[in-house]
LUMLOVO-891136 format. One record per residue (C-alpha): residue in one letter; x, y, z. Coordinates in steps of 0.2 Angstrom, whole numbers, padded with zeros to 4 digits, always signed. Layout:
residues N
AXYZ;...
//
This chain:
residues 319
M+0871+0089+0819;F+0852+0094+0826;H+0844+0092+0839;H+0825+0095+0841;V+0818+0103+0857;K+0799+0103+0860;E+0796+0118+0865;L+0794+0132+0853;Q+0805+0148+0851;F+0791+0157+0852;N+0775+0150+0861;A+0762+0149+0847;R+0745+0151+0854;V+0725+0153+0846;S+0709+0158+0852;N+0700+0149+0840;P+0699+0138+0825;D+0699+0147+0812;P+0701+0134+0796;R+0702+0151+0781;F+0715+0158+0790;A+0725+0142+0792;R+0723+0141+0774;L+0730+0160+0771;L+0745+0156+0782;L+0751+0140+0771;E+0761+0154+0762;Q+0773+0157+0776;F+0775+0138+0777;G+0777+0133+0760;G+0776+0149+0749;A+0790+0158+0739;N+0794+0169+0753;G+0790+0160+0767;E+0800+0150+0781;L+0805+0133+0774;K+0811+0145+0757;A+0822+0154+0770;A+0829+0141+0779;M+0835+0130+0763;Q+0843+0147+0756;Y+0853+0151+0770;F+0860+0131+0771;T+0864+0130+0754;Q+0872+0146+0754;A+0881+0142+0769;F+0892+0124+0760;G+0901+0136+0750;C+0907+0146+0765;R+0913+0133+0778;Q+0930+0133+0774;A+0933+0149+0765;Y+0923+0162+0777;P+0920+0154+0793;E+0912+0166+0801;T+0898+0168+0787;Y+0895+0149+0789;D+0891+0151+0806;L+0879+0166+0803;L+0871+0158+0788;M+0869+0142+0797;D+0863+0150+0814;I+0848+0160+0807;G+0843+0146+0794;T+0843+0136+0810;E+0830+0147+0816;E+0821+0148+0802;F+0816+0130+0803;S+0811+0134+0821;H+0800+0149+0814;L+0792+0136+0802;E+0788+0125+0816;V+0779+0140+0823;V+0770+0142+0809;G+0765+0124+0807;A+0760+0124+0823;T+0747+0139+0823;I+0742+0132+0806;Q+0737+0116+0816;M+0728+0124+0831;L+0720+0135+0818;L+0714+0119+0810;S+0708+0112+0829;G+0692+0098+0825;V+0696+0098+0805;N+0706+0081+0809;G+0691+0072+0819;E+0678+0079+0808;L+0686+0070+0794;K+0692+0053+0804;N+0670+0052+0803;A+0670+0041+0788;V+0654+0033+0791;E+0644+0049+0795;S+0643+0062+0784;T+0647+0079+0795;D+0643+0097+0793;L+0661+0106+0792;G+0654+0121+0791;K+0648+0120+0811;I+0667+0120+0813;L+0664+0139+0808;N+0650+0142+0819;G+0639+0144+0803;G+0625+0137+0795;K+0623+0131+0778;G+0629+0148+0772;A+0647+0145+0782;R+0645+0126+0774;E+0646+0132+0756;D+0659+0145+0759;Y+0669+0131+0766;M+0667+0122+0751;H+0672+0137+0741;E+0688+0138+0750;A+0690+0119+0747;L+0687+0121+0729;T+0700+0134+0729;N+0715+0124+0735;P+0705+0107+0735;E+0722+0098+0742;F+0721+0107+0757;L+0709+0097+0767;V+0706+0084+0755;L+0723+0077+0754;S+0730+0084+0770;G+0718+0079+0784;G+0717+0095+0791;T+0737+0096+0793;P+0750+0108+0786;T+0754+0106+0767;V+0772+0109+0761;T+0763+0122+0748;N+0758+0141+0745;A+0740+0147+0752;A+0735+0142+0733;G+0739+0125+0734;V+0754+0126+0723;P+0769+0115+0730;W+0785+0124+0737;S+0799+0123+0724;G+0817+0122+0724;T+0817+0134+0713;Y+0813+0149+0727;V+0831+0145+0734;E+0844+0158+0727;A+0860+0153+0729;N+0876+0160+0718;G+0892+0158+0727;E+0897+0173+0729;L+0895+0182+0745;T+0890+0200+0739;V+0876+0192+0729;D+0868+0181+0741;L+0868+0192+0755;R+0858+0204+0746;S+0848+0190+0739;N+0843+0186+0757;I+0842+0205+0762;A+0829+0206+0749;A+0820+0189+0755;E+0819+0194+0773;S+0811+0209+0766;R+0798+0201+0757;A+0794+0189+0771;K+0792+0204+0782;I+0778+0212+0770;V+0770+0197+0768;Y+0768+0194+0787;E+0761+0214+0787;Y+0748+0207+0776;L+0744+0192+0783;M+0739+0201+0802;Q+0727+0211+0792;F+0716+0195+0790;T+0714+0188+0808;D+0708+0196+0822;D+0713+0184+0835;P+0725+0194+0845;L+0735+0179+0851;V+0739+0173+0832;K+0743+0193+0828;E+0755+0192+0843;S+0763+0176+0835;L+0765+0184+0817;G+0772+0200+0825;F+0786+0191+0833;L+0790+0181+0815;M+0789+0199+0807;T+0801+0206+0819;R+0814+0192+0816;E+0814+0195+0799;I+0819+0214+0804;A+0833+0208+0815;H+0840+0195+0799;M+0838+0210+0788;Q+0850+0217+0800;M+0862+0204+0802;F+0864+0200+0783;T+0868+0219+0780;A+0880+0219+0793;A+0888+0205+0787;L+0888+0213+0767;D+0895+0229+0777;S+0910+0219+0785;I+0916+0215+0766;A+0927+0227+0760;A+0925+0227+0742;N+0906+0223+0741;F+0899+0233+0726;P+0899+0228+0712;P+0896+0212+0716;G+0908+0197+0712;V+0927+0203+0707;L+0927+0210+0688;Q+0922+0231+0690;G+0912+0233+0675;D+0917+0246+0659;P+0918+0265+0668;R+0911+0271+0651;Y+0895+0264+0657;T+0892+0261+0673;H+0886+0277+0678;L+0876+0282+0662;Y+0858+0286+0664;F+0846+0285+0648;N+0829+0296+0649;M+0819+0283+0640;S+0803+0294+0646;D+0794+0307+0637;G+0790+0322+0645;V+0798+0333+0657;D+0816+0325+0662;V+0814+0320+0680;R+0831+0320+0691;G+0835+0313+0707;R+0850+0307+0716;W+0850+0289+0703;N+0855+0301+0688;Q+0862+0317+0693;G+0878+0320+0707;Q+0887+0307+0714;G+0884+0288+0713;P+0882+0280+0727;W+0897+0270+0726;N+0911+0273+0718;K+0918+0289+0726;G+0922+0300+0714;E+0913+0296+0697;E+0897+0306+0693;W+0881+0302+0686;V+0881+0306+0667;Y+0861+0309+0661;V+0858+0306+0643;S+0843+0316+0638;N+0842+0311+0621;P+0848+0291+0622;H+0843+0291+0601;E+0854+0305+0599;H+0867+0300+0610;V+0869+0282+0604;Q+0870+0287+0585;R+0885+0300+0589;T+0895+0288+0598;Q+0891+0273+0585;G+0882+0263+0596;L+0892+0269+0613;V+0906+0259+0605;E+0913+0276+0603;Q+0906+0282+0622;A+0920+0291+0630;V+0927+0290+0650;E+0917+0303+0657;D+0918+0312+0675;S+0926+0294+0682;S+0940+0293+0692;H+0946+0278+0683;N+0952+0274+0666;L+0952+0256+0655;K+0966+0252+0661;E+0966+0255+0679;I+0949+0246+0677;S+0958+0232+0670;D+0973+0233+0681;L+0959+0232+0697;D+0951+0217+0688;R+0966+0207+0689;R+0970+0210+0705;M+0954+0206+0713;S+0953+0191+0705;Q+0970+0186+0710;A+0965+0191+0729;R+0951+0183+0727;Y+0957+0164+0722;E+0971+0166+0734;E+0958+0170+0750;V+0947+0155+0743;K+0962+0142+0738;K+0969+0143+0753;A+0956+0140+0764;V+0951+0124+0755;P+0963+0111+0755;T+0966+0100+0741;G+0964+0080+0741;R+0958+0067+0756;A+0946+0079+0764;Q+0933+0080+0779;W+0921+0092+0786;S+0923+0089+0804;D+0939+0088+0815;Y+0930+0081+0830;K+0947+0077+0839;E+0950+0097+0836;R+0934+0102+0843;A+0934+0091+0859;R+0952+0099+0863;K+0948+0118+0859;Q+0931+0115+0873;G+0941+0110+0884;
//
């Protein structure tokens, strides 16, 4: 259940109308890395956690709800940046010069018409209000939402999503000179950093979070690095020394992949090199983790008749 509070989480302000920047800001309203995408992604992911992982359910719903409040901040800013446009468009009898809104003459009007041609729906269909599109007028799509039903995958997706949104706000701040708009964008950008930390902490709280899912992967191949480039061999922490997650396993650098593949009969005869696990140990671990994950979720999710909320129990706990 949601309750709308009329005050914004952050008091959005603008110094002057700026229809051009309003169009750019649509990227964070209905774009692939925008606030609507984030809200819907975390909401969608949360349903699968409600019973099996109630703490993560709360995390996802809390951040998802905050993302809706950020969508409201973005929408309010866009609306204020379009101040005056809606009234001009309502004058259906007299032809008005929308270029005057930009404090310009004929050149400004022509520039404004060019902007409309690159995203005609923005003003022609919306009448000067935000549209659920990106800056180019592409409609928001459910394909933006990433939800795999596996917490370690979803949390990593969320960290990446917050990272991309943070960078978009960085870029957007370079296209406006309005200090009040930058203030709002700075707040929104900073909350992306906060959410990044929250999702990272949630991922760290899962004892076995790598590799994602249950199956461990074949130890013959998990630490092979193939040098696929001509020239000088480039070495780094990604292809020499100990791997970042599985302690005790060392990278195996294959300097000549073609020769190596031929020698191992297409990797079928690849040996387990520098690994703390053999194939049988990995197979046993797969079975143990599979059973543990199955019992963990099965125990938390009842079968038969079900209800999402227990209002009497909640009232009892509240006093």
